[in-house]
N, C-alpha and C positions, 0 to 999 in steps of 0.2 A: 894570855892575850887572845882575843877573839875578834875577827873582822865581822862587823854587822853591816850589811850592804842594803842600801835603800834606793830603789829604782826611781826613775823619773816619770814624766807624764806619758800616758797611753801604753805603758808597759806594766809587767808584774815582776815578781822576783826571778822569774826564769830568764830575764835578760842577762843575768850574771852567770848563766850556766857554763859558758865557754871560758870564763875567767877562773871559776872555782878550782879546776884541777891544777892551776899554776900558782895558787896562793901557798904560802909557806906556813900556814897555821889554820886552825879551825875557823870556819866561816858560816854565817847564817845570812841567807838572802830573804829579806822580809817582803811579804805581800802586804801592800797597803790596802785599806778598806775599799771594797768594790771590785775586787779581782782575786783570782787564785784561791788561796786558803782562807781569805777573809771576805766572803760575799757580803755586800751591802748595797743599799739603794744609792747609786751615784748622785741622784738628784738631791740627796740630803747630806752628803759627805762634806766635812769641813777640814781645815788645816789642823784643828785640835784633834780630830779623829786620826789624822796621819801621825801626829805626835804620840797620841795614846797608844797606837799600834806598835810603834818602835819601842817606847818605854815598856810596854807590856812584854814584848819579846825579850828585852834585856832583863827585866826584873823577874819574870817567871822562870827564866833559866839561871837566875842568880849570877849574871855575868858581871865581871869586873875587868878593868884594864882593857876596855873596848876601844877598838879603832873603828869609829863610825864613819862609813863612806857613803856619801850621798851624790847621786848623779842628777844633773839637770834640775827638774822641778823640786828635787829633794833639798835644794837650797832653802826652801821655806820650812822644811821639817827639822833640819839639824839644829837651828837655833832654839827651837822649842824643847828639844830633847836635852840640849846643853843646859837650859834653864831648870829642867826638872831633876835631872840625875847627873850633875857634873862629876860627882864623886866616883861614878862608875866608868867614866870616859877617860881614855888615855890620849886620844887625839880625834879631832874632826878632820875629815878629808873631803873637800868639795871637788867633784870631777865635772868640769864643763857646766857648772851650776848657774842658777839664777838666784841672786840675793837682792830682793827689793829693799829700798830704804824703809825705815820704821814707818808703819802706817800706810805704806804704798802697796799696791796689788801687783801680782805677777804681770798681769796684762799691761799695766802702766810702765813696768820696768823693761819690757821687751822693746826691741827696735820696731819701727813703724810697720815694716813689711811683715814681720812675724805677728804683730798685733792684728793686722788685717786678716791673715790666714786663720788665726785663732778665733777671731770674731765671726768670720764667715763659716767656720766649722762648727759653731755652737748650734746644737739642735735641742731645744728645750733646755734642760740643765746638764747636758753632756756635750763633750767635745770629741770629735773623731777626726783625726788628721787625714786629709786627702792623700790617696796613695801616691799620686804623682809628686806632691810636695814632700812626702816622707822619703821617697826614693832620692830626691835631690838633696834634702836636708840631712837625713840620717845616714844615707848609704853612699856618700860621695867618695869614700875610700874603700869600698867593698867590691868584690866580684859578684857575679850573678847569684851564686849559691848563698853567699852570706846575706845578700840583699833579700832573697826570698825567705831566708831564715828570720831575718829581722822583721819583715812585714808580717810574717805568720805569727809573730809574738806580740803584735800590737792589738790594742783594743780601745774602747772609749775611755775618756777621762771625765772626772767631775768638773763641770764648768764653774761651780761655786768657788773652788780653790784658786781659780784664775783671777777672780774679781774681788776676793775677800782681802781686806787689809792684813798685812803681815806684821807679826811681832818678832823683831830680831834682837830683842834685849838680852836673850840668852848668850849672845856673842860677847857680852860684857864679862862672861866667866873667864876663868884663867885656863881653861882647857886649851892646849896647843892646837893650832889648826894649819892645814896645808891646802894649797890650791893646785890641782892638776890642770894645767893650761893646755887645752887641745888646739894645736896650731893650725889645723885645717878645718875648723869648725864652721859649718854653714848655718848653724842655728844661733849660737852665741859667739859672735866674732871675738877676736883676740882683744881688741880695745875694750869691748864691753865686759869681757871676763876680767880684765885687769882692774876695771872700775869695781866690779863685784868683789874681787879678791882684796882690794884695798878696804872696801867696806867691811869685809869679814876679818880684816887684820890677819891675813894668812900669808905665809911664805909661799912662793910660787915655784913650781917645778914644771918645766915644759915637757910635752909629750907629742911626738910626731904622729898625730892621729886626728881624726875628725870627731864628731860629737859622740858617736856610739863606740867609744874606745874599748869598752869591755867586750864588745863583739868583734870589732875589726882588728884590735891590737891587744888581745888578752894577755899574752906573755909579757909585753912591754909594760902594760899597766900593772900587772902583778909584780914586776921588778920594782916599779916606783913605790908601790905600797909596801913591799918588803924592805925597801931602803929606809922607810920611816920608822920601822920598829926595831931594826938592828938584828944581829945574830941571836939565836936562842939555842 
């Protein structure tokens, strides 16, 4: 079993760094295109590119029995991976994710206030979250040191993936899936997460954390993930 961790918008794979030491098995934190180990022109990046990057990571390492964990915007990537390589996946885990309806965009799926922030933050074909908004939305359960760490790990996001229609038909696969419901989330509130979890047909596990649980509550999130795979 291997955990494959997929980050959300405006972050790269390093957002999982504080979680990794607490996991009870091997783990790989993927950099999606346009950041970290996968440089790319963010103005050209698509959801398909996100899916390709995760599939490539799994296939090139010849991984099987993968617990694929996606945070936030990764809710648009996990269905595509499940459609491509279901035989390699043991479970999908959505952490405070966004799962639009079939053919809907991320921007359309968000609540109105977050839609407005995202629209106002688009510069050309990129999105950069305003620092004051990021502090309030991402860091509402963090002390000053963790807040500074979080903000230092943020960068621009591809605007195109926010407005592109999403294909979630991969969720028709038989791969088991779990939803980690972050109870103090200021980005995707509990009611909206439950809607998405229902859409993903995922069992729900509650976590006493806000949106960036892998940073603010890494031990607790690791315990939840470990409970899904059982003793080894």
